[in-house]
C-alpha positions as CSV (number, residue, x, y, z in Angstrom):
1,M,20.0,207.9,137.1
2,P,23.3,209.4,138.1
3,T,23.6,211.6,141.2
4,Y,25.0,215.2,141.1
5,K,27.2,217.4,143.3
6,S,28.3,220.9,142.8
7,R,30.3,223.5,144.4
8,V,31.9,226.9,144.0
9,K,35.6,226.9,145.1
10,S,36.1,228.8,148.4
11,F,38.3,231.8,148.2
12,S,41.0,230.1,150.5
13,S,41.2,227.1,148.3
14,Y,41.3,229.3,145.2
15,Y,44.0,231.4,146.7
16,R,46.2,228.4,147.7
17,K,45.9,226.8,144.3
18,V,46.8,230.2,142.6
19,L,49.9,230.5,144.7
20,R,50.9,226.9,144.0
21,L,50.3,226.8,140.3
22,K,50.0,230.4,138.9
23,A,51.9,232.7,141.2
24,S,53.8,234.4,138.3
25,E,50.4,235.1,136.6
26,A,48.9,236.4,139.8
27,E,51.6,239.1,139.8
28,K,50.4,240.4,136.5
29,T,46.6,240.6,136.9
30,N,44.0,241.0,139.6
31,F,42.1,238.0,138.6
32,V,43.5,234.5,137.6
33,P,40.8,232.2,136.2
34,L,41.0,228.5,137.2
35,T,39.2,225.8,135.3
36,D,37.6,224.4,138.4
37,M,36.3,227.5,140.2
38,M,32.9,226.2,139.5
39,G,32.5,222.4,139.5
40,I,29.7,219.9,138.8
41,R,30.1,216.2,139.5
42,V,28.0,213.5,137.8
43,I,28.4,210.2,139.6
44,C,27.2,207.0,137.7
45,A,26.7,203.5,138.8
46,F,28.5,201.7,136.0
47,L,31.5,202.3,133.7
48,E,29.4,202.2,130.5
49,D,27.3,205.1,131.8
50,L,30.4,207.5,131.7
51,G,30.4,207.7,127.8
52,E,26.6,208.4,127.7
53,V,27.0,211.3,130.2
54,I,30.0,212.7,128.1
55,R,27.8,212.4,124.9
56,Q,24.9,214.3,126.5
57,V,27.3,217.0,127.8
58,C,28.8,217.4,124.4
59,D,25.4,217.6,122.8
60,N,24.1,220.4,125.1
61,F,27.1,222.5,126.0
62,D,30.0,224.3,124.3
63,V,32.8,221.9,125.2
64,R,36.3,223.4,125.4
65,E,38.2,220.5,126.6
66,I,37.9,216.8,127.6
67,E,40.6,215.3,129.9
68,H,40.6,211.7,130.9
69,K,42.4,211.8,134.3
70,G,44.5,208.7,135.0
71,A,44.6,207.6,131.3
72,E,48.4,208.3,131.2
73,Q,49.1,205.7,133.9
74,N,50.5,202.4,132.8
75,F,49.1,199.0,134.0
76,R,51.3,199.0,137.1
77,E,49.9,202.4,138.4
78,F,46.7,203.1,140.2
79,G,45.7,206.6,141.0
80,Y,43.0,209.2,140.4
81,E,40.6,208.4,137.6
82,S,37.9,210.7,136.3
83,V,36.8,212.4,133.2
84,H,36.9,216.2,133.3
85,V,34.9,218.2,130.7
86,L,35.4,221.9,130.5
87,V,32.3,223.7,129.2
88,A,31.9,227.4,128.4
89,I,29.4,229.1,130.7
90,P,26.0,229.5,128.9
91,D,24.9,233.1,128.4
92,D,21.8,232.5,130.4
93,C,23.9,231.6,133.4
94,M,25.8,234.8,133.4
95,P,24.8,237.6,135.9
96,E,23.0,240.5,134.4
97,K,25.4,242.9,136.3
98,K,29.0,241.9,136.4
99,T,30.8,243.2,139.5
100,L,34.1,242.0,137.9
101,P,35.1,241.8,134.3
102,L,35.0,238.1,133.4
103,P,37.3,236.7,130.8
104,D,35.9,235.2,127.7
105,N,37.4,231.9,128.3
106,I,35.9,231.2,131.7
107,V,34.6,227.7,132.1
108,C,32.8,225.4,134.4
109,E,34.3,221.9,135.1
110,I,32.1,218.9,134.9
111,Q,33.6,215.8,136.5
112,I,32.2,212.4,135.5
113,R,32.9,209.4,137.6
114,T,31.6,206.0,138.8
115,I,30.5,205.7,142.4
116,L,33.7,203.8,143.2
117,Q,36.0,206.3,141.4
118,D,34.2,209.1,143.5
119,A,34.7,207.2,146.7
120,W,38.4,206.9,146.0
121,A,38.8,210.5,145.0
122,E,37.0,211.8,148.1
123,V,39.3,209.7,150.5
124,E,42.5,210.5,148.6
125,H,41.6,214.1,148.6
126,E,41.3,214.1,152.4
127,L,44.3,211.8,153.2
128,V,46.7,213.2,150.6
129,Y,45.7,216.3,148.7
130,K,44.3,218.6,151.5
131,T,47.0,217.7,154.1
132,E,50.6,218.8,154.3
133,F,51.5,215.2,155.1
134,T,51.9,213.0,152.0
135,P,52.8,209.3,152.7
136,F,56.4,208.6,151.9
137,D,56.4,205.2,153.6
138,L,56.5,202.6,150.9
139,P,54.1,200.1,152.7
140,L,51.6,202.8,153.2
141,K,51.8,203.8,149.5
142,R,51.3,200.2,148.6
143,K,48.2,200.0,150.8
144,L,46.7,203.1,149.1
145,A,47.6,201.7,145.7
146,S,46.1,198.3,146.5
147,M,42.8,199.9,147.7
148,N,42.5,201.9,144.5
149,A,43.2,198.7,142.5
150,S,40.6,196.8,144.3
151,L,38.0,199.6,143.5
152,S,39.1,199.7,139.9
153,L,38.7,195.9,139.7
154,A,35.3,196.1,141.4
155,D,34.1,198.7,138.8
156,I,35.2,196.3,136.0
157,I,33.5,193.3,137.6
158,F,30.3,195.3,138.2
159,Q,30.3,196.3,134.5
160,E,30.9,192.7,133.4
161,I,28.0,191.4,135.5
162,R,25.7,194.2,134.2
163,D,26.7,193.3,130.6
164,Y,25.8,189.6,131.1
165,Q,22.6,190.6,132.9
166,K,21.6,192.5,129.8
167,K,22.7,189.6,127.5
168,L,20.8,187.2,129.7
169,Q,17.7,189.4,129.8
170,G,17.9,189.8,126.0
171,E,18.1,186.0,125.5
172,V,15.2,185.6,128.0
173,D,13.1,188.1,126.1
174,A,13.8,186.6,122.8
175,R,12.9,183.1,124.2
176,R,9.7,184.3,125.7
177,S,8.7,186.1,122.5
178,A,9.2,182.9,120.6
179,F,7.1,181.0,123.0
180,Y,4.3,183.4,122.8
181,E,4.6,183.5,119.0
182,K,4.3,179.7,118.8
183,A,1.4,179.6,121.3
184,D,-0.5,182.2,119.1
185,E,0.2,180.3,115.9
186,V,-1.2,177.1,117.4
187,T,-4.1,178.9,119.0
188,F,-5.2,181.0,116.1
189,D,-5.5,179.3,112.7
190,A,-6.7,182.3,110.8
191,V,-5.1,185.1,112.7
192,A,-1.5,184.6,113.7
193,L,-0.1,187.4,115.7
194,Q,3.2,188.6,114.3
195,K,5.8,189.4,117.0
196,S,9.3,190.5,116.4
197,V,12.0,188.5,118.4
198,P,14.5,191.0,119.9
199,E,18.0,190.7,118.7
200,T,20.4,189.4,121.2
201,K,23.8,191.0,121.2
202,S,27.1,189.2,122.0
203,I,29.1,190.7,124.8
204,N,32.7,190.9,124.0
205,R,33.9,190.7,127.5
206,V,35.3,188.0,129.7
207,T,32.3,186.4,131.5
208,P,32.2,187.2,135.2
209,Y,30.6,183.6,135.7
210,V,32.8,180.7,136.6
211,R,32.7,178.1,134.0
212,G,30.2,175.3,134.9
213,T,28.2,177.3,137.5
214,I,24.5,177.6,137.3
215,D,24.7,181.2,136.0
216,D,27.0,180.2,133.2
217,M,25.0,177.1,132.3
218,L,21.8,178.9,132.3
219,L,23.1,181.6,129.8
220,E,24.5,178.8,127.6
221,A,21.2,176.9,127.7
222,I,19.0,179.9,126.9
223,H,21.4,180.9,124.0
224,A,21.1,177.4,122.6
225,H,17.3,177.5,123.0
226,N,17.0,180.8,121.1
227,H,19.1,179.4,118.3
228,G,17.0,176.3,117.8
229,E,19.4,173.9,119.6
230,L,16.6,172.5,121.8
231,D,18.0,169.2,122.6
232,K,21.2,170.9,123.8
233,A,19.2,173.4,125.8
234,I,17.1,170.6,127.4
235,K,20.2,168.7,128.3
236,I,21.8,171.7,130.1
237,Y,18.6,172.5,131.9
238,S,18.4,168.9,133.0
239,D,22.1,168.9,134.2
240,I,21.2,172.0,136.4
241,L,18.3,170.3,137.8
242,S,20.2,167.2,138.7
243,S,23.3,169.0,140.0
244,D,24.6,168.3,143.5
245,P,23.9,170.0,145.8
246,I,20.3,170.4,144.6
247,P,19.6,174.0,143.6
248,A,17.4,176.1,145.9
249,P,13.6,176.1,145.1
250,P,13.6,179.6,143.4
251,V,16.3,178.4,141.1
252,L,14.5,175.1,140.3
253,A,11.3,177.1,139.5
254,V,13.2,179.2,136.9
255,I,14.9,176.1,135.3
256,F,11.7,174.0,135.2
257,K,10.1,176.9,133.5
258,H,12.8,177.4,130.9
259,R,12.9,173.6,130.2
260,G,9.2,173.6,129.8
261,M,9.5,176.3,127.2
262,A,12.0,174.1,125.3
263,H,9.6,171.0,125.4
264,F,6.8,173.4,124.2
265,A,8.9,174.4,121.2
266,Q,9.3,170.7,120.3
267,N,5.6,170.2,120.5
268,N,6.0,167.9,123.5
269,Y,3.1,169.4,125.4
270,N,2.8,166.8,128.2
271,A,6.5,167.3,129.1
272,A,6.0,171.0,129.0
273,L,3.0,170.8,131.2
274,S,4.9,168.6,133.7
275,D,7.8,171.2,133.9
276,F,5.5,174.2,134.3
277,R,3.7,172.4,137.2
278,S,7.1,171.6,138.8
279,S,8.0,175.3,138.5
280,V,4.7,176.2,140.3
281,E,5.6,173.5,143.0
282,N,8.9,175.3,143.7
283,D,7.4,178.8,143.5
284,S,3.7,179.2,144.4
285,N,3.8,182.9,143.3
286,G,5.1,182.2,139.9
287,F,2.3,183.8,138.0
288,R,4.1,183.2,134.6
289,A,4.3,179.5,135.1
290,F,0.5,179.3,135.9
291,Y,0.0,181.3,132.7
292,Y,2.2,178.9,130.7
293,I,0.2,175.9,132.2
294,G,-3.0,177.5,131.0
295,I,-1.7,178.0,127.4
296,V,-0.7,174.3,127.2
297,Q,-3.9,173.3,128.6
298,S,-5.8,175.4,126.1
299,I,-3.8,174.0,123.2
300,M,-4.6,170.4,124.4
301,G,-8.3,171.3,124.6
302,N,-8.6,171.3,128.4
303,H,-10.3,174.6,128.5
304,K,-11.8,174.2,132.0
305,D,-8.5,173.5,133.5
306,A,-7.0,176.3,131.5
307,V,-9.5,178.7,133.0
308,E,-8.3,177.6,136.5
309,S,-4.7,178.1,135.6
310,F,-5.2,181.6,134.1
311,S,-7.3,182.5,137.2
312,A,-4.5,181.4,139.5
313,S,-2.1,183.5,137.5
314,I,-4.3,186.6,137.5
315,K,-4.9,186.2,141.2
316,I,-1.2,186.6,141.8
317,N,-0.8,189.5,139.3
318,E,-4.1,191.0,138.0
319,Y,-2.4,193.4,135.6
320,Q,-1.7,190.8,132.9
321,S,-3.5,191.7,129.7
322,H,-2.6,188.6,127.9
323,A,-3.7,186.3,130.8
324,H,-7.2,188.0,130.7
325,F,-7.2,187.5,126.9
326,R,-6.3,183.8,127.1
327,R,-8.8,183.3,129.7
328,A,-11.4,185.0,127.5
329,I,-10.6,182.5,124.8
330,A,-11.0,179.5,127.1
331,Y,-14.3,180.9,128.4
332,F,-15.4,181.3,124.7
333,E,-14.5,177.7,123.9
334,L,-16.6,176.6,127.0
335,G,-19.6,178.7,125.7
336,E,-19.5,181.1,128.6
337,Y,-19.6,184.2,126.4
338,D,-20.5,186.8,129.2
339,K,-17.3,185.9,131.0
340,S,-15.4,185.8,127.8
341,L,-16.5,189.4,127.0
342,A,-15.7,190.6,130.5
343,D,-12.1,189.2,130.2
344,L,-11.7,190.7,126.7
345,N,-12.7,194.0,128.0
346,A,-10.3,193.7,130.9
347,A,-7.5,192.8,128.5
348,Q,-8.2,195.8,126.3
349,A,-8.5,198.1,129.4
350,L,-4.9,197.0,130.2
351,G,-3.7,198.0,126.8
352,L,-3.9,194.9,124.7
353,D,-5.5,195.6,121.3
354,D,-4.2,193.4,118.5
355,A,-5.6,191.2,115.8
356,G,-6.4,188.4,118.2
357,C,-8.5,190.7,120.4
358,R,-10.4,192.0,117.4
359,A,-11.0,188.5,116.0
360,L,-12.4,187.3,119.4
361,N,-14.5,190.4,119.6
362,D,-16.1,189.7,116.2
363,K,-16.8,186.2,117.3
364,L,-18.4,187.4,120.6
365,V,-20.5,189.9,118.6
366,E,-21.6,187.0,116.3
367,K,-22.6,184.9,119.2
368,F,-24.5,187.6,121.1
369,G,-26.2,188.5,117.8
370,M,-27.3,184.8,117.3
371,K,-28.7,184.8,120.9
372,M,-30.7,187.9,120.2
């Protein structure tokens, strides 16, 4: 969420600006309207957010002008950057009784910036704009320009990192969905749950990751994984695990978990189980790894062990509808129908209500009917 600032220009500031920019107009009229007499500033975290704010402003206000400050600068120049949108004052914001006749073209200025653009603008305003002294010394000007260049570069890098985080998350979501879909197909012969795999979008930016680093290799591995190049993905995961120096335990836990999913996709359940267990060894709070262990154990017919694994996952994070559902299936296979029903009810209470739940419920009803 962006943050907001607002202000009404003080009379002294208004007066100085009129004398500086519109003195001749002030001689002809009692009131000289300025575009920034009323100002609202919207401060965003990332560069991509600026376009969304501009779109929303255009959708909700009568926009008179949009000016991209700094757009005229060439690549050697660094200065004030901001988007200024002038909007007409909405009728419901006008005073009922006007003490002065207001011109029809009176506007409010909405400034849209990133956090770093705003930081620079605030400092520049204090050091240069509001003082009578303007730096003439070339080294001092270069220092100011280099600071602005650094902030501009930081904005770009932050955006690139966010873009690749989104791409990585999209790849992870797609891989996880494919894993669950395969697990469902193996688990349910008659009722296969249909899940849509989210589309991963390519990011047309220079990667912020250094080639060959763990971040870069992980993104490449997951991308290969999602496109069915499982041998390539497993090799990259293995290269990360054997890198020197050895990655920290939290990193190892993630990589083992990803490689386990790739082995699972190849129906190599023993290798998948080994990797998921290695993930847990490096992160004892990894509830998803415990959950994946339970899924593999269920598919291999080890339902008692699966119950223990699902229970370990639920103990760490009790709000997992699918973990309760999977444990319900394992309990059903063990003939513990009361526990199965309790877990099925827990899964449904957490919002899970699909074909698999209904199929298990029908089987439980049949079992309880037979007992009666």
